[in-house]
DRENDO-1510 file (C-alpha; in Angstrom, 1 decimal, always signed):
<recs>
REC; n; res; u; v; w
REC; 1; MET; +88.8; -9.2; +101.1 .
REC; 2; LEU; +88.3; -7.2; +104.3 .
REC; 3; ALA; +92.1; -6.9; +104.5 .
REC; 4; ILE; +92.2; -5.4; +101.0 .
REC; 5; PHE; +89.4; -2.9; +101.9 .
REC; 6; GLY; +91.3; -2.0; +105.1 .
REC; 7; PHE; +94.7; -1.4; +103.4 .
REC; 8; LEU; +93.0; +0.6; +100.6 .
REC; 9; THR; +91.2; +2.7; +103.2 .
REC; 10; ILE; +94.5; +3.5; +105.0 .
REC; 11; LEU; +96.4; +4.2; +101.8 .
REC; 12; ILE; +93.7; +6.6; +100.5 .
REC; 13; LEU; +93.5; +8.3; +103.9 .
REC; 14; LEU; +97.3; +8.8; +104.0 .
REC; 15; ALA; +97.3; +10.1; +100.4 .
REC; 16; VAL; +94.4; +12.5; +100.9 .
REC; 17; ILE; +95.7; +14.0; +104.1 .
REC; 18; GLY; +99.3; +14.1; +102.9 .
REC; 19; ARG; +98.4; +15.8; +99.7 .
REC; 20; LYS; +96.0; +18.2; +101.5 .
REC; 21; LEU; +93.1; +17.2; +99.3 .
REC; 22; MET; +90.8; +17.0; +102.4 .
REC; 23; THR; +91.0; +18.2; +106.0 .
REC; 24; PRO; +91.9; +15.5; +108.5 .
REC; 25; LEU; +88.4; +15.8; +110.0 .
REC; 26; SER; +86.7; +15.3; +106.7 .
REC; 27; ALA; +89.0; +12.5; +105.6 .
REC; 28; LEU; +88.7; +10.6; +108.9 .
REC; 29; ILE; +84.9; +10.5; +108.5 .
REC; 30; ALA; +84.2; +10.3; +104.7 .
REC; 31; ILE; +86.8; +7.7; +103.7 .
REC; 32; PRO; +86.0; +4.9; +106.2 .
REC; 33; VAL; +82.3; +5.5; +105.7 .
REC; 34; VAL; +82.6; +5.0; +102.0 .
REC; 35; ALA; +84.8; +1.9; +102.5 .
REC; 36; SER; +82.3; +0.4; +104.9 .
REC; 37; LEU; +79.3; +1.0; +102.6 .
REC; 38; VAL; +81.2; -0.4; +99.6 .
REC; 39; ALA; +82.2; -3.5; +101.7 .
REC; 40; GLY; +78.5; -4.1; +102.3 .
REC; 41; PHE; +78.0; -3.1; +105.9 .
REC; 42; GLY; +75.2; -0.6; +105.1 .
REC; 43; ALA; +73.3; +0.7; +108.1 .
REC; 44; LYS; +75.7; -1.0; +110.5 .
REC; 45; THR; +78.2; +1.7; +109.6 .
REC; 46; ALA; +76.4; +4.2; +111.8 .
REC; 47; ALA; +76.6; +1.8; +114.8 .
REC; 48; PHE; +80.3; +1.3; +114.2 .
REC; 49; MET; +80.8; +5.1; +114.2 .
REC; 50; LEU; +78.8; +5.6; +117.4 .
REC; 51; HIS; +80.7; +2.9; +119.2 .
REC; 52; GLY; +84.0; +4.5; +118.2 .
REC; 53; VAL; +82.9; +8.0; +119.2 .
REC; 54; GLN; +81.8; +6.7; +122.6 .
REC; 55; GLY; +85.3; +5.3; +123.1 .
REC; 56; VAL; +87.0; +8.7; +122.6 .
REC; 57; ALA; +84.5; +11.0; +124.2 .
REC; 58; GLY; +86.5; +11.3; +127.4 .
REC; 59; VAL; +89.7; +12.2; +125.5 .
REC; 60; ALA; +87.9; +14.9; +123.5 .
REC; 61; GLY; +86.5; +16.3; +126.7 .
REC; 62; MET; +89.9; +16.3; +128.4 .
REC; 63; PHE; +91.4; +18.2; +125.5 .
REC; 64; ILE; +88.7; +20.9; +125.4 .
REC; 65; PHE; +89.0; +21.7; +129.1 .
REC; 66; ALA; +92.8; +21.4; +129.2 .
REC; 67; ILE; +93.1; +24.0; +126.4 .
REC; 68; LEU; +90.7; +26.2; +128.2 .
REC; 69; PHE; +92.4; +25.8; +131.6 .
REC; 70; PHE; +96.0; +26.5; +130.3 .
REC; 71; GLY; +94.7; +29.3; +128.1 .
REC; 72; VAL; +93.1; +31.1; +131.0 .
REC; 73; MET; +96.3; +30.6; +133.1 .
REC; 74; THR; +98.4; +32.1; +130.4 .
REC; 75; ASP; +96.1; +35.0; +130.0 .
REC; 76; ALA; +96.2; +35.6; +133.7 .
REC; 77; GLY; +100.0; +35.7; +133.6 .
REC; 78; MET; +100.7; +32.6; +135.7 .
REC; 79; LEU; +104.2; +32.2; +134.1 .
REC; 80; ASP; +105.1; +35.9; +134.0 .
REC; 81; PRO; +107.2; +35.9; +137.2 .
REC; 82; ILE; +109.0; +32.8; +136.1 .
REC; 83; ILE; +109.8; +34.2; +132.7 .
REC; 84; ASP; +111.1; +37.4; +134.2 .
REC; 85; ARG; +113.2; +35.5; +136.7 .
REC; 86; ILE; +114.8; +33.5; +133.9 .
REC; 87; LEU; +115.7; +36.6; +132.0 .
REC; 88; ARG; +117.3; +38.2; +135.1 .
REC; 89; THR; +119.2; +35.0; +135.9 .
REC; 90; VAL; +120.7; +34.2; +132.5 .
REC; 91; GLY; +122.3; +37.7; +132.1 .
REC; 92; SER; +124.9; +37.6; +129.3 .
REC; 93; ASN; +126.3; +34.1; +130.0 .
REC; 94; PRO; +125.7; +32.0; +126.8 .
REC; 95; THR; +125.5; +28.7; +128.8 .
REC; 96; ARG; +122.8; +30.2; +131.1 .
REC; 97; ILE; +121.0; +31.7; +128.2 .
REC; 98; VAL; +120.7; +28.4; +126.3 .
REC; 99; MET; +119.6; +26.5; +129.4 .
REC; 100; GLY; +117.2; +29.3; +130.3 .
REC; 101; THR; +115.7; +28.9; +126.8 .
REC; 102; ALA; +115.2; +25.2; +127.4 .
REC; 103; LEU; +113.6; +25.9; +130.7 .
REC; 104; LEU; +111.3; +28.6; +129.4 .
REC; 105; ALA; +110.1; +26.4; +126.5 .
REC; 106; LEU; +109.5; +23.5; +128.9 .
REC; 107; LEU; +107.3; +25.7; +131.1 .
REC; 108; VAL; +105.4; +27.3; +128.3 .
REC; 109; HIS; +104.7; +23.9; +126.7 .
REC; 110; LEU; +102.6; +23.0; +129.7 .
REC; 111; ASP; +99.6; +24.0; +127.6 .
REC; 112; GLY; +100.6; +21.3; +125.0 .
REC; 113; SER; +100.9; +23.6; +122.1 .
REC; 114; GLY; +104.1; +23.8; +120.1 .
REC; 115; ALA; +103.0; +26.9; +118.3 .
REC; 116; VAL; +102.3; +28.7; +121.6 .
REC; 117; THR; +105.6; +27.5; +123.0 .
REC; 118; PHE; +107.5; +29.0; +120.1 .
REC; 119; LEU; +105.4; +32.2; +120.0 .
REC; 120; VAL; +106.4; +32.9; +123.6 .
REC; 121; THR; +109.9; +31.5; +123.9 .
REC; 122; ILE; +111.5; +32.9; +120.7 .
REC; 123; PRO; +110.5; +36.6; +120.9 .
REC; 124; VAL; +111.4; +36.6; +124.6 .
REC; 125; MET; +114.9; +35.1; +124.2 .
REC; 126; LEU; +115.8; +36.3; +120.7 .
REC; 127; PRO; +117.1; +39.8; +121.7 .
REC; 128; LEU; +119.6; +38.1; +124.1 .
REC; 129; TYR; +121.0; +36.0; +121.2 .
REC; 130; GLU; +121.1; +38.9; +118.9 .
REC; 131; ARG; +122.8; +41.3; +121.3 .
REC; 132; LEU; +125.5; +38.7; +122.1 .
REC; 133; GLY; +125.9; +37.5; +118.6 .
REC; 134; MET; +124.9; +34.0; +119.5 .
REC; 135; ASP; +123.9; +31.4; +116.8 .
REC; 136; LYS; +120.1; +31.6; +116.5 .
REC; 137; ARG; +120.0; +27.9; +115.4 .
REC; 138; ILE; +120.9; +27.1; +119.0 .
REC; 139; LEU; +117.8; +29.1; +120.2 .
REC; 140; ALA; +115.6; +27.1; +117.8 .
REC; 141; CYS; +117.3; +23.8; +118.9 .
REC; 142; ALA; +116.9; +24.4; +122.6 .
REC; 143; ALA; +113.2; +25.4; +122.3 .
REC; 144; SER; +112.6; +22.3; +120.0 .
REC; 145; LEU; +114.2; +19.9; +122.4 .
REC; 146; SER; +112.1; +21.0; +125.4 .
REC; 147; ALA; +108.9; +21.1; +123.4 .
REC; 148; GLY; +109.6; +17.7; +121.8 .
REC; 149; VAL; +110.4; +15.8; +125.0 .
REC; 150; ASN; +107.5; +17.3; +126.9 .
REC; 151; PHE; +104.7; +14.8; +125.9 .
REC; 152; LEU; +102.2; +15.4; +128.7 .
REC; 153; PRO; +98.8; +13.7; +128.9 .
REC; 154; TRP; +97.0; +16.6; +127.1 .
REC; 155; THR; +99.5; +17.0; +124.2 .
REC; 156; GLY; +98.5; +16.1; +120.7 .
REC; 157; PRO; +100.4; +12.8; +120.2 .
REC; 158; MET; +99.3; +11.5; +123.5 .
REC; 159; ILE; +95.6; +12.1; +123.0 .
REC; 160; ARG; +95.8; +10.9; +119.4 .
REC; 161; ALA; +97.3; +7.6; +120.5 .
REC; 162; SER; +94.7; +7.3; +123.3 .
REC; 163; ALA; +91.9; +8.0; +120.9 .
REC; 164; ALA; +93.2; +5.7; +118.1 .
REC; 165; LEU; +93.7; +2.7; +120.5 .
REC; 166; HIS; +90.8; +3.5; +122.9 .
REC; 167; LEU; +93.2; +3.5; +125.9 .
REC; 168; PRO; +93.1; +5.7; +128.9 .
REC; 169; VAL; +95.7; +8.5; +128.6 .
REC; 170; THR; +97.1; +7.7; +132.1 .
REC; 171; SER; +97.8; +4.0; +131.0 .
REC; 172; ILE; +100.1; +5.4; +128.3 .
REC; 173; PHE; +101.7; +8.3; +130.2 .
REC; 174; ASN; +102.2; +7.2; +133.8 .
REC; 175; PRO; +104.8; +4.4; +133.0 .
REC; 176; LEU; +106.6; +6.9; +130.8 .
REC; 177; ILE; +107.3; +9.4; +133.5 .
REC; 178; PRO; +110.8; +8.1; +134.3 .
REC; 179; VAL; +111.5; +7.9; +130.6 .
REC; 180; GLN; +110.5; +11.5; +130.2 .
REC; 181; VAL; +112.7; +12.5; +133.1 .
REC; 182; ALA; +115.6; +10.9; +131.3 .
REC; 183; GLY; +114.7; +12.8; +128.2 .
REC; 184; LEU; +114.7; +16.1; +130.1 .
REC; 185; ILE; +118.1; +15.3; +131.6 .
REC; 186; PHE; +119.3; +14.8; +128.0 .
REC; 187; VAL; +117.7; +18.1; +127.0 .
REC; 188; PHE; +119.4; +20.2; +129.7 .
REC; 189; GLY; +122.7; +18.3; +129.2 .
REC; 190; ALA; +122.5; +19.2; +125.5 .
REC; 191; ALA; +121.6; +22.8; +126.3 .
REC; 192; TRP; +124.6; +23.0; +128.7 .
REC; 193; TRP; +126.9; +21.6; +126.0 .
REC; 194; LEU; +125.6; +23.9; +123.3 .
REC; 195; GLY; +125.9; +26.9; +125.7 .
REC; 196; ARG; +129.5; +26.0; +126.7 .
REC; 197; LYS; +130.4; +25.6; +123.0 .
REC; 198; GLU; +128.9; +29.0; +122.1 .
REC; 199; ALA; +130.7; +30.6; +125.1 .
REC; 200; LYS; +134.0; +29.4; +123.8 .
REC; 201; ARG; +133.2; +30.6; +120.3 .
REC; 202; LEU; +132.4; +34.1; +121.7 .
REC; 203; ALA; +135.3; +34.0; +124.1 .
REC; 204; PHE; +133.0; +34.6; +127.0 .
REC; 205; SER; +135.2; +35.3; +130.1 .
REC; 206; GLY; +132.7; +34.3; +132.7 .
REC; 207; ILE; +132.1; +37.9; +133.8 .
REC; 208; HIS; +129.0; +39.7; +132.7 .
REC; 209; ARG; +130.0; +42.1; +130.0 .
REC; 210; ALA; +126.8; +44.0; +130.6 .
REC; 211; GLU; +123.6; +43.6; +132.5 .
REC; 212; ILE; +121.2; +42.6; +129.7 .
REC; 213; LEU; +117.6; +42.9; +130.6 .
REC; 214; VAL; +115.0; +42.3; +128.0 .
REC; 215; ALA; +111.6; +43.9; +128.6 .
REC; 216; ARG; +108.8; +41.8; +127.3 .
REC; 217; ARG; +106.2; +43.9; +125.6 .
REC; 218; LEU; +102.6; +43.2; +126.3 .
REC; 219; ASP; +99.9; +45.1; +124.5 .
REC; 220; GLU; +97.1; +46.8; +126.2 .
REC; 221; SER; +94.6; +43.9; +125.9 .
REC; 222; GLN; +97.2; +41.5; +127.4 .
REC; 223; ARG; +97.9; +43.7; +130.3 .
REC; 224; ALA; +94.2; +44.0; +131.0 .
REC; 225; LEU; +94.0; +40.2; +131.4 .
REC; 226; ARG; +96.9; +39.9; +133.7 .
REC; 227; ARG; +96.2; +39.0; +137.3 .
REC; 228; PRO; +99.6; +39.4; +139.1 .
REC; 229; GLY; +98.1; +39.1; +142.5 .
REC; 230; ARG; +96.8; +35.6; +141.8 .
REC; 231; VAL; +100.0; +34.0; +140.5 .
REC; 232; GLY; +100.5; +31.9; +143.7 .
REC; 233; ILE; +97.0; +30.5; +143.7 .
REC; 234; ASN; +97.1; +29.8; +140.0 .
REC; 235; LEU; +100.4; +27.9; +140.3 .
REC; 236; SER; +99.1; +26.0; +143.3 .
REC; 237; LEU; +96.0; +25.0; +141.5 .
REC; 238; THR; +98.0; +23.8; +138.5 .
REC; 239; LEU; +100.3; +21.7; +140.6 .
REC; 240; ILE; +97.3; +20.2; +142.5 .
REC; 241; LEU; +95.6; +19.2; +139.2 .
REC; 242; ILE; +98.8; +17.6; +137.8 .
REC; 243; ALA; +99.4; +15.7; +141.0 .
REC; 244; GLY; +95.8; +14.5; +141.0 .
REC; 245; MET; +96.2; +13.0; +137.6 .
REC; 246; ILE; +99.6; +11.5; +138.1 .
REC; 247; ALA; +99.7; +10.5; +141.8 .
REC; 248; ALA; +96.0; +10.0; +142.6 .
REC; 249; LYS; +95.2; +8.7; +139.1 .
REC; 250; LEU; +92.2; +10.9; +138.8 .
REC; 251; ASP; +90.4; +10.9; +135.4 .
REC; 252; PRO; +91.9; +13.8; +133.3 .
REC; 253; VAL; +88.6; +14.9; +131.9 .
REC; 254; ALA; +87.1; +15.4; +135.3 .
REC; 255; VAL; +90.3; +17.1; +136.6 .
REC; 256; PHE; +90.4; +19.6; +133.8 .
REC; 257; MET; +86.6; +20.3; +133.9 .
REC; 258; VAL; +86.9; +21.3; +137.5 .
REC; 259; GLY; +90.2; +23.1; +136.9 .
REC; 260; ALA; +88.8; +25.2; +134.1 .
REC; 261; VAL; +85.8; +26.3; +136.2 .
REC; 262; LEU; +88.1; +27.2; +139.1 .
REC; 263; ALA; +90.5; +29.0; +136.8 .
REC; 264; LEU; +87.7; +31.1; +135.3 .
REC; 265; GLN; +86.1; +31.9; +138.7 .
REC; 266; ILE; +89.4; +32.8; +140.4 .
REC; 267; ASN; +90.7; +35.0; +137.6 .
REC; 268; TYR; +87.7; +36.3; +135.8 .
REC; 269; PRO; +84.6; +36.2; +138.0 .
REC; 270; SER; +82.8; +38.6; +135.6 .
REC; 271; LEU; +80.3; +36.6; +133.4 .
REC; 272; LYS; +81.3; +38.8; +130.4 .
REC; 273; MET; +85.0; +38.1; +130.8 .
REC; 274; GLN; +84.4; +34.4; +131.3 .
REC; 275; ARG; +82.5; +34.3; +128.0 .
REC; 276; GLU; +85.3; +36.3; +126.3 .
REC; 277; ARG; +88.0; +33.9; +127.6 .
REC; 278; ILE; +86.0; +30.8; +126.5 .
REC; 279; ASP; +85.5; +32.4; +123.1 .
REC; 280; ALA; +89.2; +33.2; +122.8 .
REC; 281; HIS; +90.3; +29.6; +123.2 .
REC; 282; SER; +87.3; +27.7; +121.8 .
REC; 283; GLN; +88.5; +27.5; +118.2 .
REC; 284; ALA; +91.7; +25.6; +119.0 .
REC; 285; ALA; +89.9; +23.3; +121.5 .
REC; 286; LEU; +86.9; +22.5; +119.2 .
REC; 287; MET; +89.0; +21.9; +116.2 .
REC; 288; MET; +91.1; +19.3; +117.9 .
REC; 289; ALA; +88.1; +17.8; +119.7 .
REC; 290; GLY; +86.4; +17.4; +116.3 .
REC; 291; ILE; +89.3; +15.5; +114.9 .
REC; 292; ILE; +89.4; +13.2; +117.9 .
REC; 293; LEU; +85.7; +12.4; +117.5 .
REC; 294; ALA; +86.2; +11.9; +113.8 .
REC; 295; ALA; +89.1; +9.5; +114.6 .
REC; 296; GLY; +86.8; +7.7; +117.0 .
REC; 297; ALA; +84.4; +7.1; +114.1 .
REC; 298; PHE; +87.2; +6.0; +111.9 .
REC; 299; THR; +88.6; +3.4; +114.3 .
REC; 300; GLY; +85.1; +2.3; +115.2 .
REC; 301; ILE; +84.4; +1.4; +111.6 .
REC; 302; MET; +87.8; -0.2; +111.0 .
REC; 303; LYS; +87.6; -2.3; +114.2 .
REC; 304; ASP; +84.0; -3.3; +114.4 .
REC; 305; SER; +83.8; -4.1; +110.6 .
REC; 306; GLY; +86.7; -6.6; +111.1 .
REC; 307; MET; +89.0; -4.7; +108.6 .
REC; 308; LEU; +91.6; -4.0; +111.3 .
REC; 309; ASP; +91.8; -7.6; +112.4 .
REC; 310; ALA; +92.0; -8.8; +108.9 .
REC; 311; MET; +94.8; -6.4; +108.1 .
REC; 312; ALA; +96.7; -7.5; +111.2 .
REC; 313; LYS; +96.4; -11.2; +110.2 .
REC; 314; ALA; +97.7; -10.4; +106.7 .
REC; 315; ALA; +100.6; -8.5; +108.2 .
REC; 316; VAL; +101.4; -11.3; +110.5 .
REC; 317; ALA; +101.4; -13.8; +107.7 .
REC; 318; LEU; +103.9; -11.6; +105.7 .
REC; 319; ALA; +106.2; -10.7; +108.6 .
REC; 320; PRO; +109.5; -12.6; +109.0 .
REC; 321; ALA; +109.4; -15.2; +111.8 .
REC; 322; GLY; +110.3; -13.6; +115.1 .
REC; 323; ALA; +110.5; -10.0; +113.7 .
REC; 324; ALA; +107.2; -8.7; +115.1 .
REC; 325; ARG; +108.3; -9.2; +118.8 .
REC; 326; HIS; +111.0; -6.5; +118.1 .
REC; 327; LEU; +108.3; -4.1; +116.8 .
REC; 328; PRO; +108.1; -1.8; +119.9 .
REC; 329; VAL; +111.8; -1.2; +120.3 .
REC; 330; THR; +112.2; -0.8; +116.5 .
REC; 331; MET; +109.4; +1.8; +116.5 .
REC; 332; GLY; +111.0; +3.6; +119.4 .
REC; 333; LEU; +114.3; +3.9; +117.5 .
REC; 334; ILE; +112.8; +5.0; +114.2 .
REC; 335; SER; +109.8; +7.0; +115.5 .
REC; 336; MET; +111.5; +10.4; +115.4 .
REC; 337; PRO; +112.6; +10.2; +111.7 .
REC; 338; LEU; +109.1; +8.9; +110.8 .
REC; 339; SER; +107.8; +12.3; +111.8 .
REC; 340; VAL; +109.1; +13.7; +108.5 .
REC; 341; LEU; +107.1; +11.1; +106.5 .
REC; 342; PHE; +103.8; +11.0; +108.3 .
REC; 343; ASP; +101.7; +13.9; +109.7 .
REC; 344; PRO; +100.3; +13.3; +113.2 .
REC; 345; ASP; +96.8; +12.3; +112.1 .
REC; 346; SER; +97.9; +10.0; +109.3 .
REC; 347; TYR; +100.2; +8.0; +111.7 .
REC; 348; TYR; +98.2; +7.9; +114.9 .
REC; 349; PHE; +94.8; +7.4; +113.3 .
REC; 350; GLY; +95.9; +5.5; +110.2 .
REC; 351; MET; +99.0; +3.4; +111.0 .
REC; 352; LEU; +99.1; +3.0; +114.7 .
REC; 353; PRO; +95.9; +0.9; +115.0 .
REC; 354; VAL; +97.2; -1.5; +112.3 .
REC; 355; LEU; +100.7; -1.8; +114.0 .
REC; 356; ALA; +99.1; -2.3; +117.4 .
REC; 357; GLN; +96.7; -5.0; +116.1 .
REC; 358; THR; +99.6; -6.7; +114.3 .
REC; 359; ALA; +101.8; -6.6; +117.4 .
REC; 360; ALA; +98.9; -8.0; +119.5 .
REC; 361; LYS; +99.1; -11.2; +117.5 .
REC; 362; PHE; +102.5; -11.8; +119.0 .
REC; 363; GLY; +101.5; -11.0; +122.6 .
REC; 364; ILE; +102.6; -7.3; +122.6 .
REC; 365; GLN; +100.1; -5.0; +124.3 .
REC; 366; PRO; +98.7; -2.1; +122.3 .
REC; 367; VAL; +99.8; +0.3; +125.1 .
REC; 368; GLN; +103.4; -0.7; +124.4 .
REC; 369; MET; +103.1; +0.3; +120.8 .
REC; 370; ALA; +101.6; +3.6; +121.8 .
REC; 371; GLN; +104.4; +4.2; +124.3 .
REC; 372; ALA; +107.0; +3.4; +121.7 .
REC; 373; SER; +105.4; +5.9; +119.4 .
REC; 374; MET; +105.5; +8.6; +122.1 .
REC; 375; LEU; +109.3; +8.4; +122.1 .
REC; 376; GLY; +109.6; +10.3; +118.8 .
REC; 377; LEU; +106.6; +10.4; +116.5 .
REC; 378; HIS; +105.6; +14.1; +116.5 .
REC; 379; THR; +107.0; +14.4; +120.0 .
REC; 380; THR; +110.7; +14.9; +119.5 .
REC; 381; GLY; +110.0; +14.7; +115.8 .
REC; 382; PHE; +107.5; +17.5; +115.3 .
REC; 383; PRO; +109.9; +20.5; +115.6 .
REC; 384; VAL; +111.7; +19.4; +112.4 .
REC; 385; SER; +108.7; +17.9; +110.5 .
REC; 386; PRO; +107.6; +19.8; +107.3 .
REC; 387; LEU; +104.2; +18.2; +107.8 .
REC; 388; THR; +103.2; +20.4; +110.8 .
REC; 389; PRO; +103.0; +24.2; +110.9 .
REC; 390; ALA; +104.7; +24.9; +114.2 .
REC; 391; PRO; +108.3; +24.4; +112.9 .
REC; 392; PHE; +107.8; +27.0; +110.1 .
REC; 393; LEU; +106.5; +29.4; +112.8 .
REC; 394; LEU; +109.7; +28.6; +114.8 .
REC; 395; VAL; +112.1; +29.3; +112.0 .
REC; 396; GLY; +110.2; +32.4; +111.0 .
REC; 397; LEU; +110.4; +33.9; +114.5 .
REC; 398; ALA; +114.1; +33.0; +114.9 .
REC; 399; GLY; +115.0; +34.3; +111.4 .
REC; 400; ILE; +116.7; +31.1; +110.2 .
REC; 401; GLU; +116.2; +28.8; +107.2 .
REC; 402; PHE; +114.1; +25.7; +107.7 .
REC; 403; ARG; +116.7; +23.5; +106.1 .
REC; 404; GLU; +119.5; +24.9; +108.4 .
REC; 405; HIS; +117.2; +24.3; +111.4 .
REC; 406; GLN; +116.6; +20.7; +110.4 .
REC; 407; LYS; +120.3; +20.0; +109.8 .
REC; 408; PHE; +121.4; +21.5; +113.1 .
REC; 409; THR; +118.6; +20.3; +115.4 .
REC; 410; LEU; +117.7; +16.8; +114.0 .
REC; 411; PRO; +120.7; +15.0; +115.6 .
REC; 412; PHE; +119.8; +16.3; +119.0 .
REC; 413; LEU; +116.2; +15.4; +118.7 .
REC; 414; LEU; +117.2; +11.9; +117.5 .
REC; 415; GLY; +119.6; +11.6; +120.4 .
REC; 416; ALA; +116.8; +12.4; +122.8 .
REC; 417; SER; +114.6; +9.8; +121.2 .
REC; 418; VAL; +117.3; +7.1; +121.3 .
REC; 419; VAL; +118.1; +7.8; +125.0 .
REC; 420; MET; +114.4; +7.6; +126.0 .
REC; 421; THR; +114.0; +4.3; +124.0 .
REC; 422; ALA; +117.0; +2.9; +125.8 .
REC; 423; VAL; +115.6; +3.9; +129.2 .
REC; 424; ALA; +112.2; +2.4; +128.3 .
REC; 425; VAL; +113.8; -0.9; +127.4 .
REC; 426; ALA; +116.0; -0.9; +130.6 .
REC; 427; LEU; +112.9; -0.3; +132.7 .
REC; 428; GLN; +111.0; -3.0; +130.7 .
REC; 429; ILE; +108.3; -0.6; +129.7 .
REC; 430; ILE; +108.7; -1.7; +126.1 .
REC; 431; PRO; +110.0; -5.2; +125.2 .
REC; 432; VAL; +113.1; -5.8; +123.2 .
</recs>
């Protein structure tokens, strides 16, 4: 009976979120609460929720302060010199332009936001593509590849997986570092190939036809926030924080709490400006943090009530003999296409816990299911998924049709996912 309640809860959650009948935050709280009450758990439901929320509090805190930190660094213009250097370097060489697009998107995506990545990358690079007559689908593809492969510890899929399975972010991410490096090699290899192909189409001679410099336009309010004299210290601070999390294995929430304070004090010592910067980035931070806490309540109910375990036992009973041990590698291979069927919240908070619990019955660690999901599900998959808003922003800024973007970019994103899966298997990060 518990398994039936569990499957019904998941199906209703997927339907409600997929059809946009409720916000993810509301659905993740209301639906499991009703299921728990109907199943007869009564007042215990509150204890289940509290236990789940406690398990994800660190992840929510990390996301809030990571958004604030990178938001402040962007406001201060930390990446401005790098962006300007990229524009000067690429000139009118199509190969350099495409690779420069990939590099710029990779750097901007340090804040973990696909929307911000596209908002910065596309307007900066689009004039180059238009002046040279380059295919704008390549612009969208290069930006998508870099944003998709860049699954850092503070990006949405990573924190969702961490919250859903109650795992430390570093336990999921750190083993995947060489896998991500392989993915980035694929990204720049693909960018080089696309650039070379476009150069041949345009009959580029290898000599700059004109020195094309694109002046980025900042409005008055953006210029007022820039701190060009502090770029060096801002970059140094960012590198120190990242090294602390990866090399020293410091807790991300503590790292970003300290980092956000230092970023504010270094760039905006005025109390008034600090309040303004916090207000400017609080909406995005609190919205996602709220969803994470709601997901904690959801998984707390599903796990502590026994529904999750009952669902896993039922799935094991139905699974063909020997099939479940191949679940991680199968997930790695199909994770990117699944992004067009599931939105991030439905998969990571609804499906992943069930898959992880099922796999655990066969001796597969939950972290391995999370890592397999990272290889495509709303990482390489999000830039072509109709279930997230960022791709529509991308095609709107680039001036191309969404269907054409999907058709052109999807094979490259799938290729990146398959390459990373192969590397993860070769390094025995996920089992075959």
